[in-house]
N, C-alpha and C positions, 0 to 999 in steps of 0.2 A: 161110482157116481158118474153119470153121463150128463154132459152139458148140451143142451139143445142150442143150435146156432140161431142167433137173432137176425132178423131181417134188418138191413141198414135203414136208418131214417134218412130218406133222400129229400125230405122237405127243406132242409137247411143247406143242402149241398147244391152249390151253384158252380157249374163248370165255367171257367173263364172263356173257353172257346165258344160255348153255347151263348153266353152273355154277349160276347163280341159280335157274333152272327146276328143275334136279336137286335142289338143296337144298330148294326149296319142295315138290317131290314127295316127297322123303324125310321131310320134316316132316309132310306130310299122312298118309303111310302110318304113321308112328309114332303120330300122334294117333288114327288109326283103331284101331291095335292096343291102345293104352291104353284106348280106349273099350270094346273087346271084353273086356278084362281087368276093367274096372269092372262091366260087365254080368254077367260070371261071378261076381264077388264079390257083387253084388246078389242073385243067385239063391241063393248059399250063405247069405247073411244071412237071406233069407226062409225058407229051410229051418230055420236056427237059431232064428228067431223062432217058427216053428210048434212045434218040439220044446221050446223053453224054456217056451212057454205051457202045453203039456201037462204038462211035468215039474214046473214050479214050482207050478201050481195043484193038482196032485195030491199034491205033496210036503208042502205046508203048507196043508192045508184049514182049520185053525183059526188060522192065523197072521194077522198084520196084512196090510193091503192092500199096503203097501210091500214086505213080505217076499215076498208072492206074485207081485206084478206089477212089481217094481223092475227086474229083469234084462230081462224082455220089453220094458218101456218104453224101457230104454236101447238095446236092439237096434233097436227101432222108430225111435228117434231117429237112430241111425246109418244106417238104411235111408233115412230122409227126406233126410238130408244127402247121402248118396251119390246118390240120385235127382236132387237139385238139381244136383250136379256133372255127372251124366250128361246132363241136359237142356242145361246150359251148354255141354258139349263138343259135343253134337249141333248146337247153333246155330252154334258156331264152325266146325265142319266144313262146315256148309251154306254159311256165308259164304265160307269158303276155297274151296270148290268153285265157287261162283258167280264168285269173283274169278279163278280159274284159267281158266274158260271164256270170260271176256270178252275 
């Protein structure tokens, strides 16, 4: 009696190494998409800063300095904080990319 070898059923077999790489790759793609969203938000904030400077300086020509430039300074602060987060994310993505290629 001769037994024929069966092909292994690999549908249920999941390699931990392959799963870990897939998770790292998915995390990397998610981080890149979040970075793109942050850059789009930065562009909209820059447009808002430009419009608010024009609007508030023309709207309150005799007003106090705080009344004319309070909102634009606040938006500028948000832009600076967002730029810091973007630079931090770019550095993390660069490190992650180097780590994946090693």
